[in-house]
Structure formats: C-alpha cells, structure tokens
Backbone as a chain_set.jsonl record, in Angstrom:
{"seq": "MLKGLLENDVNAHERFQRREFFRRAFHALSYNGIDGDYAEFGCGKITFALAYAESRRAKYPCHLWALDSFQGLPPLEIPVDLHPMWVEGLMCTSLEEFRDTCRHNSIPESDYDVVPGFYQDTLRNGDTSTNLPSNISLAYIDCDLYSSTRLVLKFLSNRLKHGMIIALDDYFCWSKNTVSGERKAFAEFFDGHDRFSLLPYCQYSWGGMSFILEDKRLLTKAGTN", "coords": {"N": [[0.887, -1.182, 0.07], [2.018, 1.23, 0.865], [3.809, 1.587, -1.023], [2.267, 1.86, -3.388], [1.055, 4.385, -2.748], [3.19, 6.142, -2.738], [4.235, 6.002, -5.473], [1.815, 7.191, -6.507], [2.086, 9.64, -5.468], [4.617, 10.441, -6.783], [3.621, 10.268, -9.52], [1.915, 12.312, -9.363], [3.569, 14.645, -8.81], [5.103, 14.597, -11.106], [3.245, 15.166, -13.112], [2.286, 17.638, -12.136], [4.732, 19.11, -12.612], [5.007, 18.983, -15.461], [2.475, 20.392, -16.059], [3.193, 22.92, -15.031], [5.307, 23.654, -16.73], [4.05, 23.865, -19.143], [2.289, 26.098, -18.462], [4.097, 28.171, -17.953], [5.261, 28.213, -20.631], [3.285, 28.685, -22.473], [2.169, 31.099, -21.588], [4.45, 32.81, -21.965], [4.769, 32.696, -24.749], [2.224, 33.843, -25.601], [2.629, 36.312, -24.295], [4.857, 37.519, -25.367], [4.038, 37.57, -28.1], [4.395, 35.515, -29.946], [3.129, 33.68, -32.497], [1.333, 30.636, -33.508], [1.095, 27.127, -33.855], [0.646, 24.234, -31.655], [2.596, 21.395, -31.469], [2.832, 18.064, -30.909], [4.953, 15.519, -30.539], [4.857, 12.18, -30.345], [2.693, 11.045, -28.297], [0.819, 10.7, -25.438], [-1.366, 10.175, -22.744], [-1.494, 12.395, -21.197], [0.233, 14.833, -21.418], [-0.733, 16.197, -23.638], [-3.356, 16.797, -23.153], [-2.753, 18.536, -21.039], [-1.444, 20.462, -22.386], [-3.321, 21.58, -23.936], [-5.292, 22.519, -21.837], [-3.635, 24.551, -20.548], [-2.837, 26.259, -22.518], [-5.29, 27.461, -23.233], [-5.882, 28.567, -20.88], [-3.991, 30.554, -20.778], [-4.972, 32.248, -22.582], [-4.3, 31.57, -25.318], [-4.925, 30.811, -28.267], [-4.044, 28.424, -29.803], [-3.78, 25.909, -32.438], [-3.824, 22.479, -32.066], [-1.679, 19.756, -32.626], [-1.267, 16.184, -32.844], [1.124, 13.997, -33.305], [1.883, 10.684, -33.813], [2.785, 7.298, -33.706], [0.837, 5.735, -32.486], [1.15, 3.025, -31.871], [3.003, 2.368, -30.247], [6.599, 2.397, -29.318], [8.807, 2.18, -32.228], [10.643, -0.543, -34.044], [13.822, -1.177, -32.592], [16.518, -0.442, -34.155], [19.158, 0.585, -34.291], [22.387, 0.929, -32.396], [22.406, 3.237, -30.781], [19.844, 3.638, -30.161], [19.206, 1.979, -28.278], [18.15, 1.189, -25.049], [17.586, 0.315, -21.62], [14.969, 0.613, -20.664], [13.284, 0.9, -22.836], [11.431, -0.796, -25.283], [10.268, -2.342, -28.322], [7.101, -1.305, -29.273], [6.373, -0.591, -26.744], [4.93, 1.728, -24.354], [2.497, 2.324, -25.548], [-0.309, 3.966, -26.772], [-3.39, 3.662, -27.988], [-5.053, 4.951, -30.956], [-7.754, 5.095, -30.5], [-7.906, 5.259, -27.759], [-6.372, 7.524, -27.383], [-8.252, 9.668, -28.657], [-10.428, 9.249, -26.881], [-9.321, 10.147, -24.543], [-9.155, 12.967, -25.249], [-11.694, 13.593, -25.553], [-12.692, 13.169, -22.793], [-11.334, 15.201, -21.583], [-12.481, 17.423, -22.482], [-11.673, 18.418, -25.054], [-12.197, 19.925, -27.983], [-13.045, 18.517, -31.031], [-12.567, 20.093, -33.267], [-10.32, 21.75, -32.45], [-7.955, 20.247, -32.765], [-5.717, 18.273, -34.499], [-4.925, 15.023, -35.786], [-2.066, 12.987, -36.58], [-1.712, 9.972, -37.571], [0.89, 7.348, -37.461], [4.011, 6.109, -38.207], [6.934, 8.062, -38.059], [8.873, 7.964, -40.404], [7.08, 7.597, -42.361], [4.874, 9.381, -42.161], [5.875, 11.983, -41.86], [7.528, 12.218, -44.231], [6.741, 13.713, -46.333], [6.914, 16.33, -45.847], [7.193, 19.921, -46.617], [5.297, 19.813, -48.391], [2.872, 18.824, -47.775], [-0.412, 19.362, -46.818], [-1.635, 18.368, -44.631], [-0.047, 18.553, -42.441], [1.415, 20.342, -39.565], [2.42, 23.909, -40.19], [3.091, 26.251, -39.149], [4.748, 26.617, -36.259], [4.804, 27.16, -32.84], [5.411, 25.954, -30.42], [6.929, 23.104, -30.06], [6.754, 19.857, -28.883], [8.648, 17.36, -28.141], [8.591, 13.898, -27.668], [9.619, 11.363, -28.249], [11.507, 9.558, -27.56], [13.558, 8.048, -28.829], [16.664, 8.324, -30.615], [16.823, 7.993, -33.422], [14.064, 8.641, -34.183], [13.703, 11.02, -33.119], [15.754, 12.494, -34.813], [14.263, 12.342, -37.121], [12.04, 13.974, -36.679], [13.266, 16.454, -36.094], [14.354, 16.947, -38.631], [12.097, 17.323, -39.946], [11.155, 19.577, -38.822], [13.002, 21.423, -39.482], [12.501, 23.447, -41.744], [10.71, 24.86, -40.452], [11.463, 26.215, -38.35], [11.564, 29.129, -36.218], [12.283, 32.428, -35.11], [12.024, 32.828, -31.479], [10.223, 30.626, -31.079], [9.45, 27.605, -29.204], [11.206, 24.68, -28.193], [10.509, 21.448, -26.728], [11.961, 18.905, -25.162], [11.136, 15.683, -23.936], [12.642, 13.648, -22.974], [15.219, 14.248, -22.626], [17.1, 13.949, -20.502], [17.54, 11.164, -20.462], [19.607, 8.601, -20.431], [21.941, 5.883, -20.926], [24.114, 3.248, -19.481], [25.567, 2.651, -21.661], [25.04, 4.514, -23.758], [24.547, 7.92, -24.632], [21.923, 10.191, -24.0], [19.457, 9.744, -26.375], [17.495, 11.763, -27.645], [18.789, 14.107, -26.674], [21.264, 13.81, -28.08], [20.661, 13.928, -30.768], [19.501, 16.353, -30.933], [21.616, 18.053, -30.266], [23.417, 17.442, -32.35], [21.985, 18.348, -34.533], [21.745, 20.976, -34.023], [24.352, 21.867, -33.873], [26.651, 24.215, -34.685], [24.587, 25.518, -36.139], [23.673, 27.626, -38.778], [21.745, 29.647, -38.494], [20.104, 29.863, -36.191], [20.349, 29.981, -32.709], [20.445, 28.415, -29.444], [18.561, 29.076, -26.547], [18.622, 28.167, -23.298], [15.662, 27.207, -21.474], [13.214, 26.038, -19.666], [13.842, 23.618, -17.348], [12.115, 20.471, -16.741], [9.967, 18.161, -14.8], [12.053, 15.038, -14.153], [13.381, 14.514, -16.324], [13.045, 16.254, -18.589], [13.756, 19.006, -20.822], [13.846, 22.338, -22.175], [14.071, 24.562, -24.809], [14.45, 27.93, -26.125], [14.331, 29.195, -29.354], [16.654, 31.384, -30.841], [17.117, 33.966, -33.237], [20.191, 34.408, -34.894], [20.956, 36.626, -36.223], [19.571, 38.643, -35.094], [20.862, 38.794, -32.531], [23.399, 39.466, -33.284], [23.026, 42.034, -34.245], [21.946, 43.197, -31.865], [24.368, 43.272, -30.442], [26.051, 44.945, -31.532], [25.06, 47.396, -31.137]], "CA": [[0.07, 0.036, -0.015], [2.784, 2.334, 0.899], [4.472, 1.781, -2.469], [1.226, 2.449, -4.326], [1.012, 5.704, -2.393], [4.597, 6.902, -3.079], [3.975, 6.03, -6.826], [1.016, 8.241, -6.802], [2.803, 10.965, -5.139], [5.581, 10.699, -7.884], [2.947, 10.616, -10.747], [1.226, 13.732, -9.279], [4.645, 15.477, -9.011], [5.571, 14.695, -12.539], [2.092, 15.921, -13.87], [2.407, 19.126, -11.774], [5.872, 19.849, -13.243], [4.682, 19.343, -16.788], [1.689, 21.489, -16.263], [3.881, 24.172, -14.838], [6.126, 24.005, -17.927], [3.2, 24.4, -20.203], [1.728, 27.257, -18.022], [5.081, 29.154, -18.446], [5.532, 28.276, -21.889], [2.228, 29.475, -23.263], [2.269, 32.471, -21.04], [5.524, 33.534, -22.567], [4.499, 32.782, -26.164], [1.247, 34.796, -25.571], [3.033, 37.793, -23.811], [5.698, 37.942, -26.412], [3.417, 37.809, -29.385], [4.768, 34.431, -30.899], [1.909, 32.975, -32.84], [1.496, 29.485, -34.07], [0.445, 25.8, -33.398], [1.342, 23.288, -30.726], [2.742, 19.975, -32.15], [3.42, 17.01, -29.962], [5.615, 14.324, -31.332], [4.97, 11.295, -29.297], [1.476, 11.413, -27.509], [0.203, 9.889, -24.232], [-2.578, 10.54, -22.247], [-1.329, 13.496, -20.041], [0.762, 16.021, -21.979], [-1.691, 16.941, -24.763], [-4.443, 17.568, -22.444], [-2.141, 19.691, -20.164], [-1.138, 21.611, -23.335], [-4.628, 22.17, -24.252], [-5.65, 23.326, -20.795], [-2.915, 25.642, -20.137], [-2.919, 27.322, -23.639], [-6.537, 28.239, -23.073], [-5.793, 29.333, -19.612], [-3.133, 31.757, -21.231], [-5.659, 32.73, -23.716], [-3.35, 31.374, -26.493], [-5.795, 29.941, -29.011], [-3.403, 27.737, -30.857], [-4.399, 24.775, -33.05], [-3.114, 21.458, -31.597], [-1.494, 18.585, -33.452], [-0.811, 15.061, -32.308], [1.713, 13.073, -34.351], [2.275, 9.406, -33.19], [2.348, 6.004, -34.422], [-0.147, 4.988, -31.849], [1.521, 1.691, -31.85], [4.228, 2.259, -29.269], [7.89, 2.415, -29.942], [9.142, 1.414, -33.322], [11.543, -1.283, -33.825], [15.076, -0.504, -32.252], [17.524, -1.087, -35.189], [20.492, 1.03, -34.281], [22.649, 0.844, -31.118], [22.266, 4.479, -30.103], [18.42, 3.739, -29.759], [18.938, 0.991, -27.173], [17.784, 1.666, -23.575], [16.992, -0.821, -20.857], [13.57, 0.822, -20.496], [12.424, 0.925, -24.157], [11.301, -2.034, -26.188], [9.316, -2.152, -29.349], [5.731, -1.451, -28.886], [6.189, -0.056, -25.307], [4.244, 3.027, -24.29], [1.423, 2.3, -26.628], [-1.561, 4.56, -26.422], [-4.124, 3.538, -29.233], [-5.813, 6.153, -31.527], [-9.031, 5.22, -29.866], [-7.605, 5.758, -26.343], [-6.163, 8.968, -27.492], [-9.309, 10.393, -28.717], [-11.159, 9.16, -25.726], [-8.72, 11.104, -23.601], [-9.392, 14.045, -25.686], [-13.256, 13.79, -25.145], [-12.642, 13.186, -21.341], [-10.791, 16.411, -21.08], [-13.254, 18.554, -23.137], [-10.938, 19.026, -26.098], [-13.216, 19.925, -29.031], [-12.347, 17.893, -32.164], [-12.089, 21.118, -34.183], [-9.178, 22.312, -32.061], [-6.778, 19.462, -32.819], [-5.586, 17.249, -35.679], [-4.248, 13.777, -35.481], [-1.497, 12.396, -37.653], [-1.232, 8.606, -36.983], [1.797, 6.518, -38.219], [5.598, 6.159, -37.963], [7.524, 9.293, -38.594], [9.452, 7.827, -41.698], [5.984, 7.618, -43.221], [4.015, 10.58, -42.091], [6.737, 13.309, -42.064], [8.398, 12.359, -45.378], [6.004, 14.72, -47.239], [7.688, 17.821, -45.575], [6.565, 21.169, -46.696], [4.23, 19.795, -49.55], [1.678, 18.272, -47.194], [-1.385, 20.263, -46.129], [-2.003, 17.686, -43.482], [0.838, 18.794, -41.346], [1.56, 21.798, -39.254], [3.283, 24.645, -40.918], [3.584, 27.415, -38.328], [4.658, 26.062, -34.995], [5.321, 27.946, -31.835], [5.859, 25.095, -29.418], [7.062, 21.684, -30.494], [7.069, 19.095, -27.756], [9.218, 16.17, -28.622], [8.448, 12.874, -26.707], [9.664, 10.221, -28.919], [12.517, 8.863, -26.694], [14.62, 7.538, -29.564], [17.557, 9.067, -31.427], [16.304, 7.887, -34.717], [12.797, 9.235, -34.178], [13.963, 12.726, -32.833], [16.325, 12.983, -36.04], [13.326, 12.594, -38.296], [11.291, 15.154, -36.132], [14.055, 17.679, -36.327], [14.565, 17.172, -39.96], [10.767, 17.968, -40.339], [11.072, 21.027, -38.162], [14.1, 22.342, -40.002], [11.974, 24.612, -42.529], [9.592, 25.362, -39.605], [12.117, 26.8, -37.166], [11.563, 30.359, -36.155], [12.658, 33.068, -33.824], [10.797, 32.815, -30.534], [9.599, 29.346, -30.69], [10.083, 26.795, -27.984], [11.223, 23.192, -28.314], [10.756, 20.848, -25.63], [12.457, 17.454, -25.189], [10.706, 15.05, -22.623], [13.441, 12.495, -22.641], [16.507, 14.965, -22.852], [18.1, 13.352, -19.72], [17.487, 9.784, -20.425], [20.81, 7.923, -21.026], [22.169, 4.456, -20.318], [25.491, 3.003, -19.43], [26.308, 2.58, -22.958], [24.682, 5.405, -24.756], [24.096, 9.165, -24.272], [20.413, 10.55, -24.429], [19.239, 9.811, -27.713], [16.963, 12.995, -27.87], [19.816, 15.01, -26.606], [22.353, 13.612, -29.201], [19.992, 14.17, -32.148], [19.231, 17.694, -30.718], [22.978, 18.619, -30.308], [23.893, 17.295, -33.67], [21.004, 19.253, -35.494], [21.957, 22.567, -33.904], [25.709, 22.125, -33.755], [26.969, 25.16, -35.751], [23.477, 25.979, -37.024], [23.94, 28.863, -39.391], [20.77, 30.676, -38.331], [19.583, 29.801, -34.806], [21.021, 29.544, -31.439], [19.5, 28.01, -28.353], [18.507, 29.744, -25.228], [17.909, 27.151, -22.289], [14.488, 27.744, -20.941], [12.64, 25.348, -18.314], [13.86, 22.08, -16.941], [10.852, 20.121, -15.973], [9.949, 16.748, -14.554], [13.357, 14.825, -14.122], [14.101, 14.188, -17.683], [12.696, 17.086, -19.726], [14.411, 20.253, -20.923], [13.263, 23.04, -23.115], [14.921, 25.809, -25.332], [13.93, 29.014, -26.947], [15.202, 29.541, -30.543], [16.901, 32.848, -31.121], [17.806, 34.266, -34.543], [21.518, 34.886, -34.683], [20.917, 37.921, -36.807], [19.219, 39.614, -34.172], [21.741, 38.894, -31.502], [24.537, 40.293, -33.757], [22.529, 43.434, -34.226], [21.977, 43.711, -30.585], [25.842, 43.298, -29.876], [26.565, 46.03, -32.299], [24.355, 48.707, -30.848]], "C": [[0.846, 1.207, 0.017], [3.5, 2.611, -0.475], [3.425, 2.353, -3.489], [1.177, 4.113, -4.057], [2.161, 6.516, -2.767], [4.499, 6.907, -4.687], [2.972, 7.103, -7.348], [1.452, 9.538, -6.526], [3.904, 11.344, -6.231], [4.827, 11.138, -9.066], [2.323, 12.022, -10.564], [2.231, 14.779, -9.331], [4.938, 15.806, -10.422], [4.362, 15.449, -13.196], [2.107, 17.423, -13.447], [3.507, 19.791, -12.428], [5.527, 20.032, -14.626], [3.744, 20.216, -17.029], [2.195, 23.003, -15.914], [4.684, 24.548, -15.991], [5.219, 24.486, -18.914], [2.603, 25.92, -19.673], [2.871, 28.343, -18.416], [5.235, 29.282, -19.841], [4.516, 29.113, -22.69], [2.043, 30.887, -22.782], [3.361, 33.355, -21.78], [5.214, 33.672, -23.874], [3.381, 33.779, -26.242], [1.873, 36.217, -25.304], [3.891, 38.391, -24.872], [5.296, 38.017, -27.805], [3.954, 36.731, -30.425], [3.678, 33.621, -31.121], [2.364, 31.459, -33.359], [0.968, 28.274, -33.358], [1.366, 25.2, -32.307], [1.302, 21.909, -31.464], [3.382, 19.189, -31.142], [3.738, 15.815, -30.747], [5.72, 13.31, -30.376], [3.882, 11.576, -28.302], [0.982, 10.384, -26.554], [-1.067, 10.393, -23.823], [-2.575, 11.743, -21.29], [-1.004, 14.877, -20.769], [-0.228, 16.788, -22.908], [-2.621, 17.509, -24.122], [-3.937, 18.62, -21.586], [-1.949, 20.809, -21.106], [-2.431, 22.455, -23.617], [-5.152, 23.208, -23.191], [-4.846, 24.623, -20.407], [-2.748, 26.779, -21.366], [-4.172, 28.047, -23.684], [-6.514, 29.19, -21.932], [-5.03, 30.67, -20.079], [-3.784, 32.559, -22.241], [-4.744, 32.797, -25.017], [-4.103, 30.413, -27.29], [-5.157, 29.212, -30.021], [-4.255, 26.428, -31.075], [-3.371, 23.566, -32.447], [-2.856, 20.318, -32.583], [-0.819, 17.383, -32.697], [-0.239, 14.145, -33.368], [2.345, 12.029, -33.513], [2.003, 8.392, -33.915], [1.085, 5.35, -33.818], [-0.245, 3.607, -31.878], [2.675, 1.558, -30.93], [5.461, 2.647, -29.901], [8.093, 1.694, -31.184], [10.252, 0.428, -33.153], [13.057, -0.623, -33.471], [16.208, -1.134, -33.011], [18.827, -0.6, -35.107], [20.862, 1.092, -32.757], [22.404, 2.134, -30.207], [20.744, 4.639, -29.405], [18.121, 2.797, -28.559], [18.882, 1.654, -25.652], [17.193, 0.615, -22.907], [15.35, -0.714, -20.53], [12.567, 0.912, -21.578], [12.64, -0.288, -25.036], [10.264, -1.702, -27.203], [8.078, -2.26, -28.889], [5.433, -0.881, -27.573], [5.602, 1.357, -25.359], [3.292, 3.356, -25.331], [0.196, 2.951, -26.274], [-2.292, 4.541, -28.01], [-4.684, 4.962, -29.706], [-7.017, 6.422, -30.712], [-8.92, 5.747, -28.437], [-7.282, 7.085, -26.244], [-7.271, 9.932, -27.626], [-10.276, 10.314, -27.603], [-10.669, 10.13, -24.607], [-9.029, 12.561, -23.87], [-10.886, 14.595, -25.264], [-13.16, 14.038, -23.557], [-12.225, 14.528, -20.897], [-11.28, 17.782, -21.93], [-12.487, 19.308, -24.2], [-11.847, 19.062, -27.428], [-12.262, 19.404, -30.298], [-11.801, 18.888, -33.319], [-10.844, 21.847, -33.616], [-7.85, 21.589, -32.285], [-6.871, 18.632, -34.123], [-4.701, 16.065, -35.31], [-3.395, 13.256, -36.666], [-0.815, 11.161, -37.349], [-0.223, 8.134, -37.96], [3.149, 6.84, -37.768], [6.134, 7.345, -38.857], [8.005, 9.149, -40.112], [8.398, 7.858, -42.758], [5.264, 8.972, -43.336], [5.011, 11.922, -42.265], [7.456, 13.371, -43.312], [7.837, 13.385, -46.458], [6.629, 16.133, -46.934], [6.753, 18.904, -45.788], [5.413, 20.91, -47.761], [2.858, 19.302, -49.12], [0.747, 19.341, -46.42], [-1.919, 19.621, -44.903], [-1.014, 17.554, -42.34], [0.96, 20.125, -40.921], [2.682, 22.421, -39.91], [3.917, 25.645, -40.121], [3.474, 26.885, -36.844], [5.354, 26.846, -33.974], [5.96, 27.061, -30.707], [5.755, 23.59, -29.861], [7.567, 20.784, -29.305], [7.298, 17.598, -28.269], [9.405, 15.102, -27.412], [8.653, 11.504, -27.18], [10.804, 9.302, -28.686], [13.799, 8.576, -27.621], [15.412, 8.6, -30.421], [17.118, 9.157, -32.832], [15.08, 8.773, -34.959], [13.067, 10.814, -34.197], [14.757, 13.257, -33.994], [15.242, 13.238, -37.106], [12.402, 13.816, -37.9], [12.009, 16.399, -36.432], [14.266, 17.922, -37.8], [13.185, 17.754, -40.513], [10.593, 19.247, -39.985], [12.019, 22.01, -38.845], [13.622, 23.436, -40.906], [11.002, 25.148, -41.915], [10.159, 26.13, -38.386], [11.892, 28.388, -37.399], [11.928, 31.09, -35.016], [11.569, 33.054, -32.7], [10.179, 31.574, -30.25], [10.118, 28.628, -29.592], [10.009, 25.468, -28.388], [11.624, 22.559, -27.074], [11.055, 19.362, -25.764], [12.106, 16.611, -23.808], [11.626, 14.094, -22.157], [14.894, 13.028, -22.748], [17.639, 14.403, -21.799], [18.046, 11.849, -19.506], [18.76, 9.066, -21.179], [20.899, 6.682, -20.348], [23.854, 4.415, -20.075], [26.32, 3.007, -20.58], [26.03, 3.426, -23.855], [24.298, 6.906, -23.964], [22.608, 9.21, -24.584], [20.162, 10.495, -25.894], [18.546, 11.138, -28.205], [18.015, 14.139, -27.623], [20.868, 15.018, -27.629], [21.864, 14.164, -30.407], [19.801, 15.712, -31.963], [20.534, 18.42, -30.769], [23.555, 18.56, -31.577], [23.348, 18.224, -34.574], [21.464, 20.706, -35.232], [23.402, 22.888, -33.834], [26.271, 22.98, -34.923], [25.844, 25.513, -36.631], [23.831, 27.325, -37.575], [23.031, 30.067, -39.081], [20.382, 30.979, -36.92], [20.46, 29.366, -33.715], [20.118, 29.18, -30.404], [19.697, 28.77, -26.982], [17.88, 28.622, -24.275], [16.668, 27.981, -21.481], [14.144, 26.979, -19.558], [13.184, 23.952, -18.33], [12.568, 21.745, -16.286], [10.92, 18.59, -15.856], [11.591, 16.318, -14.143], [14.195, 14.543, -15.372], [13.889, 15.093, -18.8], [13.397, 18.388, -19.624], [13.807, 20.91, -22.156], [14.137, 24.225, -23.416], [14.074, 26.713, -26.095], [14.925, 29.19, -28.205], [15.509, 31.112, -30.713], [17.645, 32.971, -32.383], [19.088, 34.973, -34.364], [21.844, 36.151, -35.216], [20.569, 39.004, -35.818], [20.163, 39.861, -32.815], [22.968, 39.661, -31.833], [24.187, 41.625, -33.921], [22.529, 44.003, -32.864], [23.249, 44.009, -29.924], [26.331, 44.511, -30.491], [26.111, 47.415, -32.01], [24.952, 49.338, -29.658]], "O": [[0.517, 2.175, -0.669], [3.705, 3.743, -0.911], [3.733, 3.215, -4.312], [1.246, 4.948, -4.959], [1.939, 7.671, -3.128], [4.729, 8.01, -5.183], [3.171, 7.777, -8.358], [1.216, 10.48, -7.283], [4.049, 12.531, -6.526], [5.16, 12.164, -9.659], [2.23, 12.8, -11.514], [1.894, 15.838, -9.86], [5.018, 16.944, -10.886], [4.66, 16.438, -13.864], [1.962, 18.324, -14.274], [3.355, 20.949, -12.815], [5.696, 21.157, -15.097], [3.857, 20.914, -18.036], [1.72, 24.031, -16.396], [4.767, 25.746, -16.264], [5.536, 25.488, -19.555], [2.49, 26.826, -20.498], [2.575, 29.3, -19.132], [5.345, 30.414, -20.312], [4.832, 30.047, -23.426], [1.775, 31.781, -23.585], [3.112, 34.507, -22.135], [5.353, 34.813, -24.316], [3.602, 34.682, -27.049], [1.625, 37.165, -26.05], [3.74, 39.55, -25.259], [6.065, 38.464, -28.656], [3.964, 37.0, -31.626], [3.214, 32.91, -30.23], [3.538, 31.158, -33.574], [0.408, 28.433, -32.274], [2.527, 25.544, -32.085], [0.294, 21.392, -31.946], [4.388, 19.592, -30.557], [2.946, 15.218, -31.475], [6.61, 13.423, -29.533], [4.165, 12.387, -27.421], [0.759, 9.24, -26.95], [-1.778, 11.023, -24.605], [-3.588, 12.037, -20.655], [-1.763, 15.846, -20.748], [-0.398, 18.002, -22.788], [-2.867, 18.691, -24.365], [-4.654, 19.6, -21.384], [-2.217, 21.964, -20.778], [-2.546, 23.679, -23.543], [-5.402, 24.387, -23.439], [-5.421, 25.629, -19.991], [-2.56, 27.975, -21.146], [-4.184, 29.191, -24.138], [-6.983, 30.328, -21.949], [-5.472, 31.77, -19.747], [-3.187, 33.512, -22.742], [-4.496, 33.832, -25.635], [-3.963, 29.217, -27.038], [-5.632, 29.294, -31.154], [-5.099, 25.953, -30.315], [-2.163, 23.798, -32.398], [-3.77, 19.951, -33.321], [0.144, 17.615, -31.966], [-0.955, 13.593, -34.203], [3.18, 12.3, -32.65], [1.09, 8.425, -34.74], [0.381, 4.57, -34.459], [-1.304, 2.98, -31.905], [3.283, 0.487, -30.945], [5.415, 3.213, -30.993], [7.576, 0.58, -31.269], [10.867, 0.516, -32.09], [13.409, 0.394, -34.07], [16.777, -2.156, -32.63], [19.704, -1.19, -35.738], [19.988, 1.259, -31.907], [22.225, 2.014, -28.995], [20.437, 5.399, -28.488], [17.05, 2.795, -27.951], [19.615, 2.576, -25.294], [16.321, -0.038, -23.48], [14.628, -1.664, -20.227], [11.349, 0.982, -21.414], [13.728, -0.705, -25.432], [9.432, -0.829, -26.954], [7.802, -3.193, -28.134], [4.253, -0.686, -27.28], [5.79, 2.077, -26.34], [3.25, 4.441, -25.912], [-0.416, 2.41, -25.353], [-1.893, 5.197, -28.973], [-4.749, 5.938, -28.957], [-7.35, 7.529, -30.288], [-9.725, 6.559, -27.981], [-7.69, 7.813, -25.339], [-7.336, 10.91, -26.881], [-10.954, 11.315, -27.371], [-11.429, 10.781, -23.89], [-9.163, 13.348, -22.933], [-11.161, 15.696, -24.789], [-13.562, 15.113, -23.114], [-12.73, 14.996, -19.877], [-10.677, 18.852, -22.02], [-12.55, 20.532, -24.32], [-12.173, 17.952, -27.847], [-11.101, 19.749, -30.518], [-10.882, 18.629, -34.096], [-10.305, 22.615, -34.413], [-6.775, 22.147, -32.061], [-7.929, 18.371, -34.695], [-3.77, 16.231, -34.522], [-3.979, 13.085, -37.736], [0.351, 11.112, -36.959], [-0.348, 8.413, -39.152], [3.368, 7.781, -37.005], [5.858, 7.547, -40.039], [7.671, 9.971, -40.966], [8.702, 8.105, -43.925], [5.092, 9.567, -44.399], [4.587, 12.854, -42.948], [8.018, 14.428, -43.597], [8.558, 13.793, -47.368], [6.789, 16.959, -47.833], [5.643, 18.898, -45.254], [4.615, 21.824, -47.966], [1.873, 19.322, -49.857], [1.184, 20.056, -45.518], [-2.63, 20.288, -44.152], [-1.077, 16.688, -41.468], [0.686, 21.05, -41.687], [3.713, 21.814, -40.199], [5.1, 25.94, -40.289], [2.394, 26.729, -36.274], [6.504, 27.208, -34.223], [6.972, 27.455, -30.127], [4.691, 22.986, -29.992], [8.681, 20.967, -28.814], [6.429, 16.834, -28.688], [10.126, 15.292, -26.433], [8.037, 10.558, -26.689], [11.068, 8.389, -29.468], [14.933, 8.837, -27.22], [14.859, 9.607, -30.862], [17.037, 10.244, -33.404], [15.092, 9.586, -35.884], [12.728, 11.619, -35.065], [14.549, 14.436, -34.28], [15.303, 14.202, -37.87], [12.046, 14.6, -38.78], [11.426, 17.335, -36.978], [14.353, 19.087, -38.188], [13.177, 18.57, -41.434], [9.963, 20.034, -40.692], [11.855, 23.229, -38.789], [14.324, 24.448, -40.89], [10.286, 25.923, -42.549], [9.418, 26.614, -37.53], [12.0, 28.895, -38.515], [11.925, 30.514, -33.928], [10.381, 33.243, -32.959], [9.596, 31.444, -29.173], [11.163, 28.986, -29.049], [8.976, 25.013, -28.88], [12.633, 22.836, -26.424], [10.348, 18.668, -26.495], [12.701, 16.833, -22.753], [11.5, 13.668, -21.008], [15.77, 12.192, -22.967], [18.834, 14.373, -22.093], [18.47, 11.344, -18.467], [18.831, 9.014, -22.407], [20.178, 6.36, -19.405], [24.652, 5.298, -20.391], [27.518, 3.289, -20.578], [26.664, 3.309, -24.904], [23.819, 6.932, -22.83], [22.093, 8.38, -25.334], [20.758, 11.311, -26.597], [19.04, 11.637, -29.216], [18.039, 15.079, -28.417], [21.346, 16.078, -28.034], [22.613, 14.866, -31.087], [19.977, 16.363, -32.993], [20.513, 19.49, -31.378], [24.188, 19.536, -31.98], [24.067, 18.868, -35.339], [21.543, 21.525, -36.148], [23.74, 24.068, -33.741], [26.35, 22.484, -36.047], [26.074, 25.799, -37.806], [24.295, 28.152, -36.791], [23.361, 31.232, -39.304], [20.326, 32.129, -36.485], [21.245, 28.429, -33.859], [18.977, 29.638, -30.463], [20.783, 29.007, -26.454], [16.735, 28.216, -24.476], [16.751, 29.112, -21.003], [14.712, 27.264, -18.504], [12.972, 23.203, -19.284], [11.994, 22.474, -15.477], [11.648, 17.864, -16.533], [12.349, 17.237, -13.833], [15.415, 14.382, -15.41], [14.422, 14.859, -19.885], [13.641, 18.88, -18.522], [13.322, 20.234, -23.063], [14.808, 24.809, -22.566], [13.062, 26.304, -26.665], [16.141, 29.307, -28.058], [14.605, 31.947, -30.708], [18.622, 32.27, -32.645], [19.123, 36.039, -33.75], [22.828, 36.777, -34.823], [21.171, 40.074, -35.735], [20.181, 40.917, -32.184], [23.554, 40.367, -31.012], [25.08, 42.451, -33.734], [23.013, 45.113, -32.64], [23.327, 44.825, -29.006], [27.139, 45.142, -29.809], [26.625, 48.421, -32.499], [24.523, 50.417, -29.251]]}, "num_chains": 1, "name": "protein.A"}
C-alpha cells in the first residue's frame, strides 16, 4: 500500500511539473506575441491535455497537432536507440484511447488534428503536405529514440523561427552504454547551425528540458548597438 501511495505521489509531482512547464511556455508565447500551433511528437494521455488546458488558460488559441504511431515505440534498429527501459511497442496509446482522452478532457475535435503513423511515413512529405503543421510555436518532442528525434528535427528544419520553444521530454534519459538519444540528435542538429542559437528555458520533471530559438542575426545586431 505504501509503495502505491509513493507511486501516486511521484506521478502527481510529474504531472504538476509538466503542467507548470506548459503554463510558463504558453504565457511566454502569448506575452511575447509568438503565434503558431502546438505540435506534440509522441503522444500519451497526459501532456496533450495539459497543453490544451494551459494554452486556453493563457488565452493562447493555438491549434494542436498530435503526431504519433499510436502503436508504441518502433523497432530499435541502431545501437544508439537501445535503452533498458525501451522496447518495441512500449508506451502504446491507441488512437481510440487518445481520442477518448481528448473527449474526457473536453478538447473539441475542431481544435486538434491527429497524424497517425511512424515518422518515416508521415513526415516524409515535408513542406508539401497540407495535413501537417506549418507554423509551430511550441514543439514538444517525446519520442524517446535518437532515430525518431532526428526525423522530427528534419521535419522541423524548415519550420524553425525566432521565439519558438522546443521541449524534449527525454532529454536526460541515457544508459551505461549510450548518451540520451534526444539530446544527441538535438545537439547534432543545432551544432553550428547557421541561423539559430539555443537559449535554455525550463527544465521540468526529472528528464525534460526546453529551449527558446533565437535568430543569430538579431543577436548580432543587438551586440553592435
């Protein structure tokens, strides 16, 4: 019984920290006039509902996008994706379960879109697809794996803009043989990026981290004044 109570306390604390992140993020986006949609890459039953609630509380009427296989993790085919807690099919929320969660949290169907499927299939159309978000202000990446995160960042590459926020839910998830897959993909992608630099924003939960994108041209101008 004590173990169950402790687990409930931990889960409640994790939920509170994620809610607090979304509260801060949407308030910052609204206050600073950064428009755009919310895109969640890797969807469970908690964060999408929290994002909806806190965006509306901040009077930030963004459209929400849920991009997920809804089949759990894909096959782990490369060594950097290996982690003792992750196996193929784990953390599966079915599309029906996800929609039920949205209804339970009073999220109108008109306020969100779902893009089901593995990223190598759904994100390959890039800029040409009208069924994908084009203007994103908050990208929430919770796909665990290095390979999946690379696909998401490639998709975001032509959608990056000054002032947007990128959050990585598994930024501090490493193993004895690998570094964090999300952090590795993120670091590689932005290493020496010709236009954007990263401003650390909020660390949340025990494994999540977020960043604000800053246009280097604006930083250079500010430095010369």
